[in-house]
N, C-alpha and C positions, 0 to 999 in steps of 0.2 A: 504493500500500500504506500510505501514511501514516495516513489515518483509521482503517484496520483495526488497525494496530499500536498507535496511541495509545489507541484504545478498548479493545483487549484488555488493555493494561497497566493502564488505569483499572479495568476489571472485576476484574482480579486484586487490585488494591489495595482495591477495595470489599469483596471477599470476605474479605480479611484484616483490614480495619480496622473495618468496620461491626459494630455489635452483632448478635448472633445473631437477635435478635427484630426486626430492621429489616425493615419491609414497605412503606414509602412512599418513592417515588423522585421527586425533582424535578430536571429538567434546565433550566438557563438557557442559552438559545441553541438556535435551531431550524435552523441551517445544517447543512452536511455533517457536522461533528464532533458537533453536538448529536444528530442523528438516529443517527449511528453509535454513539454512547455509549448511547442508549436501547436500541438493538438489542442491543449487547454485554452490557449489564447484565441485560436480561431473559433473554438466553440463558444467562449464567453463573449468575445467582441463581434463574432459573426462576420457579415459582409462589410462591416465597417472597415475591416482590413482588406486592402486591395492589392498589396504587394507583400510577399512572403519570401524571406531570404534566410539561408542557413550556411554556416561556415564552420569548418574544423580543419586542423592542420593537414590531415591526410586526404588527398584528393578522392580516393576511392570511398572513404567513409562519408564524405559530404555529398558526393554525387549519388551514392546508394541511398542515403537518407532522404535526399531531395526527391529522388524517383519514387521511393516507397511512400513518402508523405503525399506527393502529388496524386498518386493512385488512390490512396486512402481518403484524402480530403476532397478529391475531385476538383482540384484547383491547382494552378501552377505554384510550385515551390522552387526557387532558384538557388542553385549551389554557387555561392560566390567564390571567386578565386582567392581572395584575400580577406582578412578580417576588416581591413579598411574599406574594401569594396562593399562588404555586407553592411557596414555601419553608416557609410556616407549617405546622407539624406533620409535615414530612418528616423521615424518618430518615436518608436519604442525599441529599445535594445535590451536583450536578455543575455547575460553571461552564464552559461551552464558548463563550466569547466572546473577542474580542481587545480588550476594553475597556481603556482607559488609566485609567479611574476606576472605583471599586467598583460592582458591580451587585448585591452581596449585603451586607445589613446584618446583623451578627452578632446583633442584638437579635431578629431574626425566627426564629432557630434554636431548635428544640425541644431540651430536655435530652437529652444522649446522641447528638446528631446527628454524622454524619461528612460533612465537606465535602471534595470532590475538585476541585481547580482544574486546568484543562486549558489555558486560553487565556493564562495568565500565564507565557509561555515566554521572555520577554525582560525586561530591567530596566525598560523603560518601560511594560509591561503590568501592570495591577494590578486584577484582578477583585474582590479582597477587601481590606479595610483592616487597619490595625494592630490594631484592636480584636479582630478574630477571632484573630489570632496570639497576642495577649496572653491571650485567654480559653482557647485550646486547651491541653489537657493534654499533647499531643504534636504536633509538626510533622514529618511524614514526607515524604521526597522520594525520587525514583528514584536520585539520586546526590548526596550532600551537597556536595562541592566544586563540581560544576556548578551546583547550585541556588543556592549562595552567590553565584555570579557572574551567573546568568541569570534566576532566578525572581523576577519583580518584587516580590511581597509579601514574599518572604524577604529580598531585597536591602534593601528599605525597613526591615523589622524589625531586621535586623542593623545598619543605619546608625543607627537610632533607639534602639538599646540594648535593644530588647524581647527579642531573641534573641541567643545566641552561636552561632557555627558549630558548636561541640561539642554544642549542644542538638539539632541536626538528626538525625533518625533515618532511616537508609537503608531502603528498602522490603525489600531483601534480608535485612536483619537481622530484620525482622518475619516474613518468610516462613520463616526458619530458626528462629523461636521464641526469638530472643535479646533481644527488646525488649518491655517491658511498657508499654502505651500508656495504659491507664485504671486508675485506682484506685477509681473510682466509676462506676456505670452512667450518671450524668448528665454525665460528662466529654465534652467536644467534642474530636474529632480532626480535624486538617487535613492534607490531602495535596496537594502541588503537583508536577505533572509538567512536565518540560521536554523529556523524551525523551533517550535515550542510544543510541549506535550499536549496542550489543549487542542491543537490541530489534529493530532492523531486520535484523541478521544472523540472529537466531532466526527471524523471520518468513520471510526469504528461504530459509532451510534447510527450513522446513516446506513452503513452496510447491514447492521442488525435489523434496522427498521424495514429494510427492503427484503431481507432474507426470511424473516419470520412468517409473513403471509404466504410465502411460497413453500414453506417447510424445508428450506434449504439449510445445509450445514448440520453439524452434530453438536450436541451439548456434552461438555466434558467437565469433570470436577477438578478444581485446582487445589483441593485440600488433600 
């Protein structure tokens, strides 16, 4: 359930954080998480997304993923030759790698872009650099205390004095309408997910709610 839970949370974040006129999506990473995120975003945002791009370092992996997703989604998914080509002009950028060094250069970003980091879930993972967090008008996380300890780009930015922990905005505050992220349409917003237990619990509850009426699954004792 991990990829589904993570992708669902990112789709929610994208819907809340991206500009209403966002139409172009770029996903960096063509593995299980990259593919799950492209599926989730197209499902959540629907035909609002008119351009879908995917990139990963190995040509075969990205072209295979693009072909598979194009067939599955019945709409074109483009395998970009470079990360820069994928990101240039994109309104929503998702990083789904486990890289310890940045795969995204903030200079590639279009004005008003929203960047969602998925793979930087540990202090030693850093898909984006300090320049992006310095440029962002808001840094949003699923849980500020957890992100301050675990999200690599956030940990680095706090350590280097670019951010203060009180600058971090919880995604829940955004969903509830308590946080203003942009003062200008050209502002960049960055979201970093590390995952929290309540997301797993919510997904498990949904699975159980759908399984019970069908008599699916088996009851086991944990005692």
